C-alpha positions, 0 to 999 in steps of 0.5 A: 122180577117179583110183583104183586099178583094179588090185591096191591092194597094187601100192602095196606091192611091186616090179614084177615085170615085169622076170623077175628071174632071182634070183626063187625059185619060191615067190616066183613062186607067191606072186605068181600065187596073189595074183591068181587066183581060187583059190576058197579052195584054199590055195596049193600047196607048191613041192617041189624034186626032182632028176632029169630026168624029169617037169619040173614036175607038179601033185599034187592029192592033196598040193596041191604043185607038184613042180619038178626042179632041172634045170628050174629050171636051164634057166629060169636059162639065159634070163638076164634072161628067166628069171623069165618062163620060170619063172612061165609053167611054174608058172602053167601048173601052178597053172592045173591046180590051179584046174581040177582042185582037186576031183579027187585021183587024177591028176598033171598034168605040163607035159611030160606033154602027151599028144595026148589031153590036148591041149584040157586042156593048151591051156586050161592054157596060156591061163590060165597065160599069163594069170595070168603076165601079170597077176602082172606077167610076160611069158610071150610073150617065151620061150614058143617058145624054152622049148618048144624048150629043153625038148624038147632038154634032155629028149630028147623026139622032134622028130616027137612020139609016142604020149605026146607031141606034136611041138614044132611042135604044142605051139608051135602050141598055145602061139601059139594061147594067146598069141594069145588072151592077146594079145587079152585083155591088150590089152582089159584095157589098153584097159579101164583106160585107158577107166576112167582117162579116165572112160568107165565104161560102156564100160570096164565092158563090156570088164571084164565080157567079160573076167570072163566068159572068165577070172574073176580077183579082179582084174576083180571088183575093177576092176568094184567101183571103178568102180561106187564111182566112179560113186557118188562122182559124187553126193557126201555131204561127211560121207563123201567128204571123206576120202581112201579107199585106192582114190581117188588124185586127192583134188582132183577129188572135193573140188571136188564135195564142196565145191559140194554144199550139204545133202542130195542130191536123192532121185534122186541119193542113190538112184543113189549107193546103187544104185552102192555096192551094186553096187561091194559086190557085186563086192568080195564076189565077188572075195573069194569067188573069193580069200578072200586077196585083200587089195584087195577086202577093203580096198575092201569096208571102204571101200564100207561106210563110203561108204554111212554104215555105219561101224559095219558096216565096223568089224564086218566088219574085226573078225570077217570079215577073215584076220589078214593082211588086217586088218593091211594098211595099206589096211584100217587107213586105211579103218578109220581113216575109219570110226572117225573117222565114229563119233567114236572118238578112235583115228582120229587115232592110226591116221591118224598111224602111217600117216603113216609108211607109204610109199604112204599117207602123204599119205592119212593126213596128209590124213585127220587134217587133215580129222578135226582140222578143219584146212585142206587144203593143195593142190599147184600143177599138176604140170609135164607133159612135152609130146608133139608132136601126132601124126596120127590113126591110119589106119582099116585093116581090123581084126577086131572081136570083140563085147564079150560078150552086147552085139553092139552093142559091139565091140573090135579091135587094128590097127597103123599104123607104130610105133602100135598102135591100140585100137579101140572100135566101136558097131555099124559106127561107131568110138567111140574110138581109143586110140593107143599109141606109143613115147615121144619123151621118155623121159628126162624124169621125171614127177610121183611117183607113189603116194607124194605125187604123187596130190595134183597137181590135174592128175595121175591115175594107176593102177598096173598089172603093167608100170608106171604109167598116168599122165594128166598135163593130159589127156595119157596115158603109160605110165611106168616105176616110176622115172618116165621115160616108156615110151609115149605114149597118146592118145585120139581120139574120133569 
C-alpha cells in the first residue's frame, strides 16, 4: 500500500524547492509555520522596516519578525536562490520564536550574534535550516555566501568584535549546523524510502530518532500513517474498501480486502486495533504541536473511521476542527466516508463535489462507486522506465550513528563515485543499502502522480519537499513534479 508520509497538503500546493525569487517573506513564513511544531503560538507578523542596522529580528512581546527592506534586497541578489536565502533567515528568526515564546523581554536578531549567544544562535541555525528544508528550500546552497554578503553589506568587522563573531566563526557555526542537518535530512529521506518499501519497523526507528531530536508535526504525522498502514494489513472490508486520503495505491489493499471473508480472527482484530490506537495517538500529538496542521487532523478523522467509529469522526469534525481544517478537501473526503458508513445520503453529494477537486478526484470517484455498489475499474500496469542494473556499492568505511536508545540499529552515509549510499546496520552487520544516483533517462515522463496515477496497480508514490518518491514495478525514483526523472534509487538487502 502506498500512502502519504509527508504533508497531505502537498497535494494542494506547488513545490517550494526552486527558491523562487518572487516569493514574499509572508508567503515563506506561512510555509515555515505550517510544518513547524508551533505549540499553538500564532504566526508572527512580518514587519518591513527601512534602514540597515538589525537585518532581521524577532520581537517576542509583539510576536513579530521585523526585516529590513535592505536585507530583502540582499537576498534578491542571489537570483534563483533568493528564496532559499530569505527562507533561512526567516526560519532562523521563527526558531527563536519557538524557543522563546514564553520570554517577553528581549529581542533576537540574526545579526545580533554575540559570542555569549553563540550556542543559542547555533541552535537557531540548526532548527532554522531543518525547517527551511522541510518547507521545500535548500539553505545549504546559500549559507556561506549569505554570511559573507551580510558581513560586507552591514560593514561588520572581519576580525570580529565584542559584539559580533568573525565571519569565519559564524560560517563555522553554520557549517556545524549544516553537517548535522545533512545527517538528519538524509535519515529523513531514508526513512521515507523505507516506509515506501514497506520496511515499517526500521522506518519507525528512524522517525522516532528524528522526533527525539527536532520534533515537527510532520514526523508525528508520518509515524501515525505508518501505524495506520500496519493496521490495514488486517483489513476490515466494511471500512477499508474506501479510499482514504492517506492511502494512494488503492489496488494493493483491495486485493487483501477481497480475500477477506467474515470477521478477522481475534488476534488479528486485536493487532489492528492496537495499530490504529497508536496511529490516533501520533496524529493527536502532531495536532497538539501544531493545532493548525491540517494533515494530522484529516488523518485523525480517517483513523476514527477505520476504527469503526464514524459517529465519533463526524463529531470530531463538527466540534474540534478549526474552520480552515474543516473545509480542507482531505477532511471532506474522510467526512464523506464516515457519512457513508452511517448510511447518510449526503456522502454521495460530498464525493460527487470532490470529483472536481484536483488531487482527490480519483479517490472521490472510487468512493462514490463503492457507495453505489458499482464495479471498481482498475487501470492496467503503468509503463515503467527501465534502469540499467548497476554494480553494488563498495562497502567503504563510514561513520555509523545509533538510532536513538536502540544501540543495535545504526545509520551511516557513504559516497561511492556518483552514488550516495544510505547504510542501515544491525550491530556490525549491514541490513540495507539505499543507493541514490543521478538519473540516466531524465527526459522520459513517469505515470502521473497526485491525480489519477495512484490507481496504477504497479505504482506507489509519496510527495516530498523536493519532488515525488515513486516506486514503479519495484524500482524507485525521485521524480520532478513535471514527471521527469531526477534520481534512481535502489535497495540492496544483505
